[in-house]
Residue, then its C-alpha position, 0 to 999 in steps of 0.5 A: m575458180s570464184i565461189l561465189g553465185n554457187r549453191v552453196v549449204r548453209v553452215e549454220d544448218p547442222r548445229l541447228l538441226t541437231a544440238g539446237g540453238t542457244y536462245v536467251d532461254d537456255l542461257p545459264l545463269d545461275g541465281a536468275v529470276r524471273a520477271t513476269y508483267v502485269r498488264s493492262t487489260v483495258a485500252h484506255a483508263r486512269i488507273v486508280a490503285v495498283d495493291v500488290t500486297a497478295a503478290r508480294s506474300a506469294p510463293g517464290v516472289v522476290e519483288v513486285v515493282v509499279g510504274g511509278e517506283v521506276d526512278l529511269g528517265p523517260f523511255p528513248r524515243d524510237s527517232p527524234m522527229t516523233p513528239e517527247a509527250m508521245a514517248q512510251p514509259w517503262l511502267a504505265g504510272d498514272v494512264v493506260r493506252f493499250v491492252g497489254e501495257p505492261l503496268a508492273v513487273v512481278l520477280a519470282e524463282t520461276a516463271a510459273q510463280g510469276a504468273d500465278a502472282a502476277e494473278l493477284v495484282e489488283v488494280s483499279y481503273e477509271p475508263l476513259a473513251a477508246v480511241v480505235d479508228v484512225d478517223d476518230a483519232l484525225a477528229g481528236t475528239v479524245l486525245l490519247h496524250p492531252d501535253a501533245g495538244t493532238n494525236v498526230a504524232l507525225a506529219f509529211e504533207e503537200e499542199p494538195d495542188p488543185h491541178l494535178f490531174d488536170g488532162c487526164e482522161v480518165v481520174v479513179r480514187r478509191r481509199i484502199l486498207n493495208q491491215r495491221v499484221a503481227p509479225c509472230p517469229l518463232e521465239v517471241r521477244a526475250a532478254a535478260a541482266s546482269w551486273g558483274g562485280d566490276g559494275r559492268l552491266t550484260h544484256w542479253a536481247s534476242s534483238q536484231g543488233s546489239h550495239g543498237v541495243r547497248e546504245t539505247l539502254r547506255r542512255a537509259m540508263g546514264l551508263e557509259r559505252a565500256q560499263v555496258r555489254v551486249v550479246t546476242p544469241d541466236v534468234g529465233g526471227g524479228f522480221g523487223a519488229k526486233g530492232c528497236s527495243y521495248p520497256e520490257e527488254l531494257l528495264l530488266g538492268w534496273l530490276a536486277r540492279r535493284v534485286g542484286r541478281p540476274v533478272r529474265w524475262v521470255e514473254t508468251r504467246s498472247e502477250s507477243m501478240v498483244g505486246l512486240g510491235h505490230g505492222r503495216g497499219q495505213v489506210q490509203h487514200v489514191e488517186i490515179g489519172g491518165t490517157r484512155a491510151g493507157t498513159i499514167g500522168a499523175y498519181r496522189l497518195t495519202v496515208v493515214q498511219d496507225s501509230g499505235a498508242y506511242a508515236r515509236m517507228g512505225a510512226v514515222l514509217p510513211f516516210m519510206t511510203r513516200t520514198m518509193l510512192t512512184g514504184v516503178y514508172r515514170i509519172a510526171r506529176t505527183q503528190f503525197s501525204s502523211r499523217s500518223v496517229v495515236t490509237n489506243t491499240t498495240p504500237t505499230v514499228a517496222y515490219r519486213g519491208a517497212g514502209r515499201p510494200e505500203a507504197t507497193a501495194a497503193i501503186e499496184r492497186a491504183v495501176d489494176l483500178f486505172a487499167a479495169e477503168i479505161g479497160a486495158d489489160p493490166a499486164e499492157v497499162r504497166r509495160r507502157n508506164l515502166v521506167a525503160a532500162d537506158a533511163f537510169p540513174f533515175t531519180t523519180p518524184t521524190g528524190a530518190t535516185y534508182d541504180v540500175g534497173d530493167y522492169e520490162r525484162a523482169l515483166d516479160l520473163v516472169l508473164d512468160a513464166a507464167g504462160y498469162e495468155s494461157l492463163r487469159a484464154e483459161q478464165r475467158r473460157r471459165r467466165d463464158r461457161g458461168e463456172t462457180i470456180a473463178l479465175g483470177i490473174g494478178l499481176s505486180t510489178y515493183v522496186e524497193i529499197t534496201n539499205p535505205m540510210g544508206q550505211g555502211e558496216f564493220g567488218a574484220v578478218a584475222i589469220g590465225d596462226d593454223g592458216s583459218a581464219v576469223v571474219r568479225t561483223g556488225v550484221a545481226p543475224h535472225g535466220q538469214g544465212h549470215a555465216t553462209a554468205l559471209a565466210m564465201v566472201a571472205s574464202d572467195r577473197l582469201g582463198i581458205p577454204m570456208d569451212r576455216v572461216t569463222v563468222v563472229h557477231g553479235d558481242t559488243d564486246v568481239v565487236p565494237r561497232g555495227r549497224g545490225t540487220g534492217g532493211s535487207r542491208s546485210l550483204q551489200a553493207g556487211g558483205t562489202a565490209v568483210r570484203s575490204a577487210a579480206d583485201a587488206v589482210v591479202e596485202q599485208a600478206r604480199a609485203v609479208v610474202a615479198d620479204l620471204l620470197e626475196a620479191n618485189a610486193e607488187d609480184v607477189v600474186l595470192d592463188v585464191d583456188g589453192g591459196r598460197f601466194h608465190v610471185a607471179g610466174t613461178p607458182a612452184v616457190s609459194r607459202t599458205w596462209a599459215d606460213v605468212a602468219a608465222a613469219a607476220p611479227g603482228g599477226l595478219a588482221a584488219e579491221l575497218e568500216t566502210e564509207n556510206p555507199g548509199p541504198t539500192f533498189p531491188f526490184g521484180a515482178h510476181v503473177a499470182v494466180v487463185e481460184v475463187d469459189l463463187e457459192t462459199g467466196a473461198v480463195r484458193l493460191t494455185r500459184l506465185i511465179a516471181v521474178d526478185d533481182a537483188g544484183t549479183v547473188v552470192n548464194p542462189l540458195l540463200v535467196d531461195g530462202q528468203v524469197h519463199g518466206g518473203l512470199a509467205q508473208g505476203i500472200a498471208q496478208a493479203l488472204y489470211e491476216e489482221v490484227r483485230y480490235d473491238a469498238d472499246g480497243n478489245p483485241l479480238t487475235t491474241t493467240f494462232a487461235d483467232y489470228a490467221f497465221p497460214s502453213a505450209a498447208e495453204l500455199p503453193s510450190f512457188e515458182t521463182v525465175p531469177m534475173e540479177t542486174p548488178t548494182p555499181i553502188n558496191p563492189l559486190g554487186a548485190k542488192g537485199i533480198g530478205e523484203s522484197g518476197t514481201i513486197g511483191s507478193t502481197a498486191a499480185v495476190q490482192n490483185a488476183v483476187v479482184d480480178a477473179l470478181a472483176h466479171l461480178g461488178i466487184r473493183h476492189l476488194d480490201m485485204p485480206a480478202t477472207p472467205e467471209r470477205v469475198w462471199r459478202a461483195i459476191v452477195d451484196p452488191s451495194r459493197r462492190a462499190a463502197d469507198d467510205e468504210s473504215p476499218l473498225s467498219i469493216a471489222r463490225t460487219l465480219r464479225 
């Protein structure tokens, strides 16, 4: 019987819950000094002088370095598509471009001494005008990077088609804010570096992939691959933001060489809020048209992406928004254009979903706006326009080829589980009675892309003399449960119990290649590689057993339930894995890298139910019902964990979280006292409905699940809040639906139709 599909308890948890994890800050590094970065306190200014005299003489200080002293080449760009002139420096030398940008670093014996000394560094600034709003960035009155000659970091543009909406009986247009959010991993950024006597650099990183860090680090420092070892110990969350490297991390090797001692850096939470890359940050202009009967005929999305001060990965993410433009709908005519602009704010990077949640938020709000305009039920408008189950593989207008799906079944399942008709009846009763606690029902039917680059992955399996197995993988866990999932895959193919399977990752000296974890690729890419390596080892073992039993190799079978090999039809005479390993001349081991399997397209449907107090604007999410189809499920317990976490983050964006700046670029949300980070107390018990539609793209039939909950829930909750207020004439409300924002919409009728407010002006109003 296969172990796959069972709710196997995570093998990682006993250690984490008893002994605890080993994070970068826990590493025993004898003689290590602590790095403390001096950060800009203004959003945009020329640096006139940096006086480190007092800091150098402070207790415990070993060295102080300023920007002009770093003799490395430019910090590597995340993508060759972005301009070199907009690349981030190691340390700001001439100009600072966001509050929190590092401009000097103090090395001290202790973190406390470093923090005290950093306070003694005196920086003189010549202020420059700050650009915070994306519309101001587009205007180009102030250029953040004059050598680039523009504030536009990257554009994906189509010539507007004036006839796109010809023949549409109804066209709805709306400006939508997909606000900037902070990733907030439990473990903040941390790194360490040490040079060995052999001249090799060892770098430890709280990262989503050791091999990517190695490649960036060696290029930055001009080293050969063999000269760099990167280790990722336990990682306390990443959410995409730790999928790239930062100057504060990679500079540590240079600093360690300068002082001849290991260097460790761990940021504070307040530093993390302004230094770790932010997510989202799109202003979207949606236009949707169709018939009064509910058929959508045309859709246009125009995006302005806030890239922050430097063109990092956030500038590229509108490409993923374009990829998933039409979502689950069959729409004949579409257009997409985007411009990514730099502003005097923290750079944006990937954040759970990375461009795909933004696409879903846009199309799902647009469908609700269209349904409201024609007076139709939003569930029926969705049903009318879904891609049919027999249309797969289905190629969208933007060129994405969806592997497989059954969107109508997902919608039916979630509506039935929610009791949709009863909810609508209760909503009508409350409105008829004039109750002040309004009920809102929000829908979201989504599809996303996982392993979006379609990359293969490294996997290796080796059998020990005692019949145990060691699995090596190029994927990098940071809370997902990879050790459990990959051990299950290996156990299923080898017949070796899970407790005798060890999963190894995160050390470039042990795992030679890998692409890390991001884009929900780990199981479909990493799991497939482990499966293939296990199968290769089984084939090796069959040849050995054939010699032992004097049989043909093709007649030898593996009884996976018992973990023994025998000749077909004669199970009484068998050999264990230990027997085979002892007899194998060169041992039993295989390592490989799977070929490009292509991306997969998970899908699902969510229903959110909210209650809104019309007197105070307070919103309470009472139910969240989710269908998330990730193909074949290896472990439902792991899937539930990923879905629950994703739902929490999606709900958080819809109701609570927003990174805010004032007009001068000063951040207003630098602690959890200012940034509305929700706890379990603010969330309901989630209701999940299982659905599995295996993909033909990989032999596991598995798709990604790590980001699905986030992608579906945000739009569902936002739609629910607007739905609760619809009888008051309110057609749209930007996220987050805070009590003040809701209350202002209720009491000020002029705000109900306002389309033209910038994110900055909204922030000013709410303050």
